[in-house]
C-alpha positions in Angstrom: 120.2 -110.7 65.2 117.3 -112.7 63.9 117.2 -110.4 60.8 120.8 -111.1 60.0 120.3 -114.9 60.4 117.3 -114.8 58.1 119.3 -112.9 55.5 122.2 -115.4 55.7 119.8 -118.3 55.3 118.1 -116.6 52.3 121.5 -116.0 50.7 122.5 -119.6 51.2 119.3 -120.8 49.7 119.6 -118.5 46.6 123.1 -119.6 46.0 122.1 -123.3 46.3 119.1 -122.8 44.0 121.2 -121.2 41.3 123.6 -124.2 41.2 121.1 -127.0 41.4 122.0 -130.2 39.5 120.2 -130.4 36.1 116.9 -132.2 36.1 117.1 -135.8 34.8 116.2 -136.1 31.1 112.8 -137.5 30.0 112.5 -140.7 28.0 113.6 -140.7 24.4 111.1 -139.6 21.9 111.5 -140.3 18.2 114.7 -141.7 16.6 118.2 -140.3 16.5 120.9 -140.7 13.9 124.6 -139.7 14.4 126.3 -139.6 11.0 129.9 -139.2 9.9 131.7 -139.6 13.2 134.6 -141.8 14.0 133.0 -144.4 16.2 135.1 -146.2 18.8 133.0 -149.3 19.5 134.5 -150.2 22.8 135.3 -153.8 21.7 138.7 -152.9 20.2 137.3 -151.8 16.8 136.6 -148.4 15.3 134.6 -147.2 12.3 136.0 -144.1 10.5 132.8 -143.0 8.9 129.9 -144.3 11.0 126.2 -144.3 11.1 124.7 -144.8 14.6 121.0 -144.8 15.2 118.9 -145.5 18.3 115.2 -145.5 19.2 113.3 -146.1 22.5 116.6 -146.1 24.3 118.2 -148.9 22.3 120.8 -148.9 19.5 119.2 -149.9 16.2 122.1 -149.3 13.8 125.9 -149.3 14.1 127.5 -149.5 10.7 129.9 -147.9 8.2 128.0 -145.0 6.6 129.6 -145.6 3.3 128.3 -149.2 3.0 124.7 -148.8 4.1 121.7 -147.2 2.5 120.0 -144.7 4.8 116.5 -143.2 4.6 117.1 -140.0 6.4 113.3 -139.3 6.6 113.0 -142.0 9.2 114.9 -140.1 11.8 113.5 -137.4 14.1 116.9 -135.9 14.7 120.1 -136.1 12.8 123.6 -135.1 14.2 126.1 -134.2 11.6 129.1 -135.5 13.4 131.7 -135.4 10.6 135.2 -134.9 12.1 133.9 -135.8 15.6 134.2 -138.9 17.7 131.6 -141.2 19.3 132.2 -143.4 22.3 130.2 -145.7 24.6 129.7 -144.1 27.9 132.8 -144.4 30.1 132.4 -146.6 33.2 133.9 -145.4 36.5 134.7 -148.5 38.6 135.7 -148.3 42.2 134.1 -144.9 42.7 132.5 -143.1 45.7 130.2 -141.1 43.4 127.0 -140.1 45.2 128.5 -141.3 48.5 130.6 -138.2 49.3 130.1 -134.5 48.5 133.0 -132.7 50.1 135.9 -135.0 51.1 137.1 -132.6 53.7 133.7 -132.4 55.4 132.9 -135.6 57.3 129.2 -134.9 57.5 129.0 -135.3 53.7 130.7 -138.7 53.7 128.5 -141.8 53.7 130.8 -144.6 52.3 131.7 -146.7 55.3 130.3 -148.3 58.4 131.8 -148.8 61.8 133.5 -152.2 62.4 135.7 -154.5 60.4 133.3 -157.0 58.9 130.2 -155.4 57.2 129.3 -157.6 54.2 125.6 -156.6 54.8 126.4 -152.9 54.2 124.8 -151.8 50.9 126.3 -148.7 49.2 123.3 -148.2 46.9 120.9 -147.1 49.6 123.3 -144.2 50.4 123.7 -143.1 46.8 122.7 -139.5 46.3 121.4 -138.7 42.8 121.4 -135.0 43.6 125.1 -134.7 44.1 126.8 -131.7 42.5 129.7 -133.9 41.5 127.7 -136.2 39.1 127.1 -133.5 36.4 130.8 -132.6 36.4 131.7 -136.2 35.8 129.0 -136.7 33.1 130.4 -133.7 31.2 133.5 -135.7 30.6 131.8 -138.7 29.2 131.6 -140.8 32.4 128.0 -142.0 32.3 128.1 -145.2 34.3 129.6 -145.8 37.8 130.2 -148.6 40.3 129.3 -147.2 43.7 131.7 -148.8 46.1 131.8 -148.8 50.0 135.1 -148.6 51.8 136.4 -149.0 55.4 137.1 -152.1 57.5 138.1 -155.5 56.2 134.9 -156.3 54.5 133.3 -153.0 53.4 130.0 -154.3 51.9 128.5 -154.6 48.5 128.7 -152.2 45.5 126.1 -151.5 42.8 126.1 -150.2 39.2 124.3 -147.0 38.4 123.7 -144.7 35.5 124.4 -141.1 36.3 121.2 -139.3 35.4 118.3 -140.3 37.6 115.7 -139.1 40.2 116.6 -141.6 42.9 118.8 -144.7 43.4 116.0 -147.0 42.3 115.9 -145.3 38.9 119.7 -145.1 38.7 120.4 -148.8 39.4 121.6 -150.9 36.5 122.6 -153.8 38.7 122.2 -154.1 42.5 124.9 -155.8 44.6 127.3 -156.7 41.9 130.0 -157.8 44.3 131.5 -157.8 47.8 134.5 -155.8 48.7 137.4 -157.2 50.7 140.3 -155.1 51.8 143.2 -157.5 51.9 145.9 -156.6 54.5 149.4 -155.6 53.2 152.6 -157.1 54.5 154.1 -153.6 54.2 153.1 -150.3 55.6 153.9 -147.1 53.7 154.9 -143.7 55.0 153.7 -141.0 52.6 154.6 -137.3 52.7 153.7 -134.4 50.5 156.4 -135.1 48.0 155.5 -138.7 47.3 156.0 -142.1 48.9 159.0 -142.7 51.1 160.8 -146.1 51.5 158.4 -148.8 52.6 158.6 -150.3 56.1 158.0 -153.9 56.8 155.0 -154.6 58.9 155.5 -157.2 61.7 154.9 -160.7 60.1 152.7 -161.8 63.0 150.4 -158.8 62.5 149.9 -159.6 58.8 149.4 -163.3 59.5 146.9 -162.6 62.2 144.7 -160.4 59.9 144.8 -163.0 57.2 143.9 -165.7 59.7 140.9 -163.6 60.8 139.7 -163.3 57.2 140.0 -167.0 56.6 138.0 -167.8 59.8 135.3 -165.4 58.9 134.9 -166.8 55.4 134.9 -170.3 56.6 132.2 -169.6 59.1 130.1 -167.8 56.5 130.5 -170.6 53.9 129.5 -173.2 56.5 126.4 -171.1 57.3 125.5 -170.6 53.6 125.6 -174.3 53.0 122.3 -174.5 54.9 119.5 -173.0 52.8 117.3 -172.5 55.8 119.4 -171.8 58.9 117.4 -171.9 62.2 118.8 -168.5 63.2 119.5 -165.9 60.4 122.8 -164.1 60.5 122.5 -160.9 58.4 126.3 -160.7 57.7 126.6 -164.2 56.5 123.3 -164.0 54.5 124.9 -161.1 52.6 127.7 -163.4 51.5 125.4 -166.1 50.1 125.5 -164.8 46.5 129.3 -164.7 46.6 129.5 -168.4 47.4 126.9 -169.2 44.8 128.9 -167.4 42.1 126.3 -164.7 41.5 128.6 -161.9 42.7 132.3 -161.0 42.4 134.6 -160.9 45.3 136.5 -157.6 44.8 139.8 -157.9 46.5 141.6 -154.6 47.2 145.3 -155.3 47.2 148.4 -153.7 45.8 151.4 -155.7 47.0 152.5 -158.6 44.9 152.5 -161.0 47.9 149.1 -159.8 49.0 147.6 -160.3 45.5 149.0 -163.9 45.2 147.8 -165.0 48.6 144.4 -163.4 48.1 143.9 -165.1 44.8 144.9 -168.5 46.2 142.5 -167.9 49.1 139.6 -167.0 46.7 140.3 -170.3 44.9 140.1 -172.2 48.1 136.8 -170.6 49.0 135.6 -171.3 45.4 134.6 -167.7 44.8 135.2 -165.4 41.8 137.9 -162.9 42.5 138.6 -159.5 40.8 141.7 -157.6 41.9 141.3 -153.8 42.5 144.3 -151.6 42.9 146.9 -154.1 41.7 149.9 -151.7 41.7 152.3 -154.6 41.5 150.4 -156.5 38.9 153.2 -156.1 36.4 155.5 -158.1 38.6 153.2 -161.2 38.6 151.8 -161.4 35.1 152.5 -165.1 34.7 150.7 -165.8 38.0 147.7 -163.7 37.0 147.5 -165.3 33.6 147.8 -168.8 35.0 144.9 -168.2 37.4 142.8 -166.2 34.9 142.4 -163.2 37.1 140.8 -159.9 36.0 142.5 -156.7 37.2 141.1 -153.2 37.9 144.1 -150.8 37.9 143.5 -147.7 40.0 145.5 -144.5 40.2 147.6 -144.9 37.2 148.3 -141.1 37.6 150.7 -141.3 40.6 154.2 -141.8 41.7 155.6 -145.3 41.8 155.1 -147.4 44.9 158.8 -147.9 45.6 161.9 -145.7 45.3 163.7 -148.3 43.1 160.9 -148.4 40.4 160.9 -146.4 37.2 159.3 -143.0 37.8 156.8 -143.8 35.0 156.0 -147.4 36.1 152.3 -146.7 36.9 151.9 -145.3 33.3 153.5 -148.4 31.7 151.6 -151.0 33.7 148.4 -151.1 31.5 150.6 -151.8 28.4 152.5 -154.5 30.2 149.2 -156.3 31.2 147.9 -155.9 27.7 151.0 -157.5 26.3 150.7 -160.3 28.8 147.1 -161.0 27.7 145.6 -160.2 31.1 142.1 -158.6 31.0 142.1 -155.3 32.9 140.1 -152.2 33.4 141.4 -148.7 34.2 139.8 -146.9 37.1 140.3 -143.8 39.2 139.3 -143.5 42.9 137.0 -141.6 45.2 134.4 -139.1 43.6 135.3 -135.9 41.8 138.5 -137.5 40.5 136.4 -139.7 38.2 136.2 -136.8 35.7 139.9 -137.6 34.8 139.2 -141.2 34.0 139.5 -140.7 30.2 142.8 -139.0 30.6 144.3 -141.8 32.7 143.5 -144.1 29.8 145.0 -141.6 27.4 148.2 -141.5 29.5 148.5 -145.3 29.1 148.2 -144.8 25.3 151.3 -142.6 25.4 153.2 -145.4 27.2 152.4 -148.2 24.7 148.8 -149.3 25.2 147.0 -149.5 21.8 144.3 -146.7 21.6 141.3 -149.0 21.1 142.5 -151.2 24.0 142.6 -148.1 26.2 139.0 -147.3 25.2 138.0 -150.9 25.9 139.6 -150.6 29.4 137.1 -147.9 30.4 134.1 -149.2 28.5 133.5 -152.9 27.7 135.9 -154.5 30.1 134.4 -152.8 33.1 130.9 -153.7 31.8 132.0 -157.4 31.6 133.4 -157.3 35.1 130.3 -155.7 36.5 128.0 -158.2 34.7 126.2 -155.6 32.6 127.9 -156.1 29.2 124.6 -157.1 27.7 123.4 -153.5 28.2 126.4 -151.2 28.1 130.1 -151.0 27.3 130.1 -151.1 23.5 128.2 -149.7 20.6 126.3 -152.8 19.4 122.7 -153.1 18.1 120.3 -154.0 20.9 122.3 -152.5 23.7 121.3 -149.3 25.6 122.0 -146.1 23.7 124.5 -144.9 26.4 127.1 -142.9 24.5 128.5 -139.5 23.8 129.8 -137.3 21.0 133.2 -135.5 21.5 134.6 -132.7 19.4 138.0 -134.5 19.5 139.9 -137.4 21.0 138.2 -138.2 24.3 141.4 -139.5 25.8 143.2 -136.3 25.2 142.4 -133.4 27.6 143.5 -130.9 24.9 140.7 -131.9 22.4 138.1 -133.7 24.5 134.8 -131.7 24.7 131.5 -133.5 25.0 128.9 -131.8 22.9 126.1 -134.3 23.4 125.6 -137.3 25.7 122.8 -139.9 25.9 121.9 -142.4 28.7 119.5 -145.0 27.5 118.6 -142.8 24.6 117.8 -139.8 26.8 119.9 -136.7 25.9 121.2 -135.5 29.2 121.9 -131.9 30.3 125.6 -131.2 30.2 125.5 -128.2 32.5 127.2 -128.4 35.9 128.3 -126.3 38.8 131.7 -125.5 37.3 130.1 -124.2 34.1 127.6 -122.2 36.1 130.3 -120.6 38.2 132.3 -119.8 35.0 129.4 -118.0 33.5 128.7 -116.2 36.7 132.2 -114.7 37.0 132.6 -114.2 33.3 129.5 -111.9 33.5 130.9 -110.3 36.6 134.1 -109.3 35.0 132.6 -108.9 31.5 135.1 -111.2 29.8 134.2 -112.3 26.4 
């Protein structure tokens, strides 16, 4: 019996060792030039024939190759990228990357705490840089992520990380960028395997009670934070001090039109900076959002509509409607492994009226601005981090997107992942060429 157990353990170890995540890349050495690619800058502009150079992890040149004089002997490595495309690293907002490994196995989940009000919960300390999911996401051009807690009414604080690091300290681009509030919905939904069913109205007093509890908690916290040196420290209220000081966003997770409006008015009363996440009904209240200058993070644009009387393609059209209304927005997926499809969610919006470069901006510069890291990432500009990738074709089209090289802070990262390893393994097993 002991012999069999030992064999089983050795087998598990050998399988795990053969599919270990790639080792983080070393610091950049020398200078790199990417020549001839169509560069999508992330700020709404593109250069058809570009020259992009970087050294010591920072971009040193972003220009039209036909209008600059280049000394090719200055560069240690030159990529001939004619016919290819270059993008800033895509930013996955509202993700659980590094917080969950197998969603069906509870022991691998570390994204929520017990209780309703946990503003002092920090997602970053649970972030696992050795997750097998991270390399699969990087291989599709998603190089930056917002690691978000969930659960309860106040879930805690999120942080911004780059996806090639030894530990969370190395990965962090910005710690505690904002606090996450799950605003209650006045409606409850019944969902079955074939999509959402007609919505059911939640008792009005239940909704009002939950909103009243949120108001009371925030009022107590704000009163506490007005004292710079309270006689007794309250860890939960202390965690909200930066929100009231305007140093952090208040991310409000809400989808119903009424919920979003009430949440925004509440945030203005509390004098905090709100960002809507989810926002399924944002297309219904564009005038309100524009009037109150609210930024929106649209999630799950690849889904069925929220109501049976909506157009079947309403989630696909919403980004274009917000763009036409002049409302700043980002496109985001949800959870962990689904982040690999982020570029294609943006591409779907292009097919429904969103301008192409605006779609690129919705997964690059706009998220960076929201997260407060636009001085480092989000667009291809001289002085910013060299966090970018080269694709064989259109990165928003699953038919042509294939990342052939990716860089985080100038470091060329390993694009291998568990999926590719399993493909090679079984290709060799069945001798398919």
